[in-house]
C-alpha positions in Angstrom: -37.0 33.3 53.4 -36.2 34.8 50.1 -34.7 33.5 46.9 -33.6 30.0 46.0 -31.7 28.0 48.6 -27.9 28.3 48.2 -25.1 26.2 49.6 -21.7 27.5 50.8 -18.6 25.6 51.9 -16.7 27.5 54.7 -13.4 26.4 56.3 -12.8 27.2 59.9 -9.5 27.4 61.8 -10.6 27.7 65.4 -7.0 28.1 66.4 -5.8 28.8 69.9 -6.9 30.2 73.3 -10.5 31.5 73.1 -10.7 30.8 69.4 -12.5 27.5 69.6 -14.9 28.9 72.3 -16.0 32.0 70.3 -16.5 30.0 67.1 -18.5 27.4 68.9 -20.8 30.2 70.1 -20.8 32.1 66.8 -21.4 29.3 64.3 -25.0 28.5 65.3 -25.9 32.2 65.0 -24.2 32.4 61.6 -26.0 29.2 60.5 -29.4 30.6 61.6 -28.8 33.9 59.8 -27.8 32.2 56.6 -30.8 29.9 56.7 -33.1 32.9 57.1 -31.5 34.2 53.9 -32.2 31.0 52.0 -28.7 29.6 52.3 -27.1 26.5 53.8 -23.5 26.3 55.1 -21.2 23.3 55.3 -18.4 23.9 57.8 -15.0 22.2 57.5 -13.0 22.4 60.7 -9.3 22.5 60.1 -6.7 21.5 62.8 -4.1 24.2 62.3 -3.0 26.1 65.4 -0.6 25.8 68.3 -1.5 22.2 69.3 -1.1 21.0 65.7 2.2 22.9 65.3 3.7 21.5 68.5 2.7 18.0 67.6 3.7 18.0 64.0 5.9 21.0 63.3 3.5 22.1 60.6 1.9 25.5 60.4 -0.2 25.7 57.2 1.2 23.6 54.3 1.2 24.9 50.8 -1.3 22.2 49.7 -3.8 23.4 52.3 -3.4 27.0 51.1 -4.0 25.8 47.5 -7.1 23.9 48.5 -8.5 26.8 50.5 -8.0 29.0 47.5 -10.0 26.8 45.2 -12.5 24.6 47.1 -14.1 26.8 49.8 -16.2 29.9 49.6 -14.6 31.6 52.7 -12.3 31.0 55.6 -13.3 31.9 59.2 -10.6 32.0 61.9 -11.1 32.0 65.6 -7.8 33.3 67.0 -4.1 32.4 66.8 -1.4 32.8 69.4 -0.1 30.6 72.2 2.4 31.3 75.0 4.0 28.0 74.3 5.2 29.5 71.1 6.6 32.9 72.1 7.9 33.7 68.7 4.4 33.2 67.2 5.8 31.6 64.1 2.7 29.4 63.6 0.3 32.3 63.8 2.4 34.4 61.5 2.8 31.7 59.0 -1.0 31.0 59.0 -2.4 34.5 59.0 0.3 36.3 57.0 0.7 33.3 54.7 -3.0 33.3 53.8 -3.1 37.0 53.3 0.0 37.2 51.1 -0.4 33.9 49.2 -4.1 34.5 48.5 -3.2 38.1 47.8 -5.9 39.4 50.1 -4.9 43.0 49.8 -7.9 44.7 51.5 -8.0 44.5 55.3 -11.5 45.8 55.9 -12.1 47.0 59.5 -15.5 48.6 60.3 -15.7 50.7 63.5 -19.3 51.3 64.3 -20.7 52.2 67.7 -23.6 49.9 68.6 -24.5 51.7 71.8 -23.3 54.9 73.4 -22.4 53.2 76.7 -19.7 51.1 74.9 -17.6 54.2 74.0 -15.0 55.4 76.5 -15.4 59.0 75.3 -17.7 61.4 77.2 -19.1 62.9 74.0 -20.3 59.6 72.6 -24.0 59.8 71.5 -26.4 58.7 68.9 -27.2 60.6 65.7 -29.3 60.5 62.6 -27.4 58.5 59.9 -27.0 59.3 56.2 -30.3 57.7 55.3 -32.3 59.6 57.9 -32.5 56.6 60.2 -31.6 56.6 63.9 -27.9 55.7 63.9 -24.6 56.0 65.8 -22.3 59.0 65.8 -19.2 56.8 65.3 -19.3 54.9 62.1 -16.1 54.7 60.0 -14.3 52.0 58.0 -10.6 51.4 57.7 -9.1 50.1 54.4 -5.6 48.8 55.4 -3.2 47.7 52.7 -2.6 44.1 53.6 0.3 42.7 51.5 3.3 44.9 51.7 4.8 47.8 53.8 6.8 47.0 56.9 5.1 43.6 57.4 7.0 42.0 54.5 9.8 41.4 57.0 12.5 42.6 54.7 15.7 44.0 56.2 19.1 43.1 57.6 21.0 43.1 60.8 24.6 43.1 62.0 26.5 42.9 65.3 23.7 40.9 67.0 24.3 40.8 70.8 27.0 43.5 70.8 27.0 47.2 71.6 27.1 47.9 67.9 24.0 45.9 67.1 22.0 47.3 64.2 18.7 46.2 62.7 17.3 47.6 59.6 13.7 47.1 58.5 12.7 47.9 54.9 9.3 49.5 54.2 8.1 48.5 50.7 5.4 50.4 48.8 4.7 49.7 45.1 2.5 51.7 42.8 0.2 48.8 41.7 -0.6 47.8 45.3 -1.1 51.3 46.6 -3.3 52.0 43.6 -5.6 49.0 44.1 -6.2 49.6 47.9 -6.9 53.3 47.3 -9.3 52.4 44.4 -11.0 49.8 46.6 -11.7 52.5 49.2 -13.1 55.0 46.7 -15.2 52.3 45.0 -16.6 51.2 48.3 -17.4 54.8 49.3 -19.3 55.3 46.0 -21.2 52.1 46.4 -22.2 52.6 50.0 -23.2 56.3 50.0 -20.1 57.6 51.8 -18.9 61.1 51.2 -15.4 61.6 52.6 -12.2 59.5 52.3 -9.2 60.2 54.5 -5.8 59.0 53.5 -3.3 58.5 56.3 0.5 58.5 56.0 3.7 60.1 57.4 5.0 61.5 54.2 6.5 64.5 56.0 9.1 62.2 57.6 9.0 59.1 55.4 9.7 59.9 51.8 8.4 56.5 50.6 4.9 57.6 51.6 4.9 60.3 48.9 3.8 57.5 46.6 0.6 57.3 48.6 0.2 61.1 48.2 0.5 61.1 44.5 -1.8 58.1 43.8 -4.5 59.3 46.3 -4.6 62.6 44.5 -4.7 61.2 41.0 -7.3 58.5 41.7 -9.4 60.9 43.7 -9.9 63.0 40.6 -11.8 60.1 39.1 -14.4 60.4 41.9 -15.3 64.1 41.9 -18.4 63.5 44.0 -16.3 62.4 47.0 -14.4 64.6 49.3 -10.9 63.6 50.0 -8.5 64.7 52.7 -5.1 63.8 54.1 -3.9 63.3 57.7 -0.5 62.4 59.1 -0.9 59.4 61.3 -0.1 61.2 64.5 -2.7 63.9 63.7 -5.2 61.2 62.8 -4.7 59.4 66.1 -5.4 62.7 67.9 -8.5 63.5 65.9 -9.9 60.0 66.2 -10.0 60.5 70.0 -11.3 64.1 69.7 -13.9 63.9 66.9 -14.2 60.3 65.7 -17.7 60.9 64.3 -16.3 63.1 61.5 -14.5 60.2 59.8 -16.2 57.9 57.2 -13.4 56.0 55.4 -9.7 55.8 56.2 -7.3 54.3 53.8 -3.7 53.7 54.8 -0.7 51.4 54.8 -0.2 48.1 56.6 1.5 49.3 59.7 -0.6 52.4 60.3 -3.8 50.5 59.5 -2.9 47.8 62.1 -2.4 50.5 64.8 -5.4 52.8 64.1 -7.8 50.0 63.6 -7.2 48.9 67.2 -7.7 52.5 68.3 -11.0 52.5 66.3 -12.1 49.3 67.9 -11.6 50.7 71.4 -13.7 53.7 70.5 -16.7 51.4 69.8 -16.4 48.9 72.7 -13.1 47.1 72.4 -11.6 44.2 70.6 -14.4 41.9 71.8 -16.6 43.7 69.3 -14.1 44.1 66.5 -14.6 42.2 63.2 -12.4 42.1 60.2 -12.2 40.8 56.6 -9.3 40.2 54.4 -10.4 40.4 50.8 -9.6 40.3 47.1 -12.7 40.7 45.0 -13.5 37.4 43.2 -11.3 35.3 45.5 -11.8 33.3 48.7 -11.9 35.8 51.7 -10.4 35.3 55.1 -12.5 36.5 58.0 -11.2 36.9 61.6 -12.2 38.6 64.8 -9.2 40.6 65.9 -9.3 40.2 69.7 -6.5 37.6 69.6 -6.3 34.3 71.5 -6.4 35.8 75.0 -4.9 32.7 76.7 -5.7 34.0 80.2 -9.4 33.8 79.4 -9.4 30.4 77.6 -11.6 27.8 79.2 -13.4 30.2 81.6 -16.5 30.7 79.5 -16.3 34.5 79.5 -14.8 35.3 76.1 -16.9 37.7 74.0 -18.3 35.9 70.9 -19.7 39.1 69.4 -16.6 39.9 67.3 -16.8 36.5 65.8 -20.5 37.0 65.1 -20.0 40.4 63.5 -17.1 38.9 61.5 -19.6 36.3 60.3 -21.9 39.2 59.2 -19.0 40.5 57.1 -18.6 37.1 55.6 -22.3 36.6 54.8 -22.3 40.1 53.2 -19.3 39.1 51.1 -21.1 35.9 50.0 -24.1 37.9 48.9 -26.3 37.2 51.9 -27.0 40.8 53.0 -30.2 39.9 54.7 -28.5 37.3 56.9 -25.7 39.8 57.6 -28.2 42.3 58.8 -29.9 39.8 61.1 -26.6 39.1 62.8 -25.8 42.7 63.4 -29.3 43.4 64.6 -29.1 40.5 67.1 -25.8 41.8 68.5 -27.3 45.3 68.9 -30.2 43.7 70.8 -27.9 41.8 73.1 -26.0 44.9 73.9 -29.1 46.9 74.5 -30.6 44.3 76.8 -27.3 43.7 78.7 -26.8 40.1 77.5 -23.0 40.6 77.4 -19.8 39.1 78.7 -17.7 40.8 81.4 -15.4 42.7 79.0 -18.2 45.1 78.1 -19.9 45.1 81.6 -22.1 42.1 81.5 -22.3 38.9 83.5 -23.3 36.4 80.7 -21.1 33.5 79.6 -19.9 33.0 76.1 -22.5 30.3 75.6 -25.3 32.5 77.1 -24.6 35.2 74.5 -24.4 32.7 71.7 -27.8 31.2 72.7 -29.4 34.7 73.0 -28.2 35.6 69.5 -29.6 32.5 68.0 -33.0 33.2 69.7 -33.0 36.7 68.4 -32.2 35.7 64.8 -34.8 33.0 64.9 -37.4 35.5 66.0 -36.4 38.3 63.7 -38.6 39.2 60.7 
């Protein structure tokens, strides 16, 4: 244990489907890792999700958002989505509401291969990393702009239900918001020893994306030590399958980031291993595994808790508990190497089995 003991207050929204199960398995591991880093966590479990919405008609009230913004250190979500609410309005209001109202403009999605067997590509292998240590060939991070683009939901429609029906979606990009996500990617690259940043757009077909071209070029001049390159989104998707190991940081808009981050997740083992963070430096962050609620798996005890644990590692890192974050990642790597995994990645362990193994590994780690 190092440093003085610190205390953190973290709100959890277990949500729907497998959300409560993966958090029940992940929280003891996160607690143990934090304790090993000289910190203590108080968890506040919030009821928001499908059951709460169906019973009360309430998604996430404004007073809850205001309190989350000012009284907790982080928010950890299990999963949201329920077939009883096919329009997903509760999930949209909670997740997009938190991202937009807390102005969490960085969606941070690391894609790192923990073991070659997890990758569907024939060429997956280990390699020596930037520090000369044994590492993984696939290790890139996506910076997705999180507060505008297509997901603002602006547009109009006419002639609904007729042969002349027309629906128009407006894609919004503003210089201040493009500027800050691009700068966030460059700053993180500089701070973490990365060398290359790739900006992804479709400016050859979407004129609005020329704003990304201009700002990426201008901001890049302020970081002369970093290599910068551009890819159209279709070309990037192709290259991510062909040579994913060449990418280090990808910065892109909301829609494209949503799509390619799931592609990236599949390259390193699937959504059961995919963590994410929604960030605004200096503000309360929102952390969520991105596997979704998987209602068909709920209650069967086979949901993979590793994405929730790796999301916990991002959360601890963001709270300044880098040693605890490292312990969580190391424990997941050991579980994968020893085959203590759920069926989605080839194992026979239950959700609870994996959770217990991770706690044991963290307790025994130096």
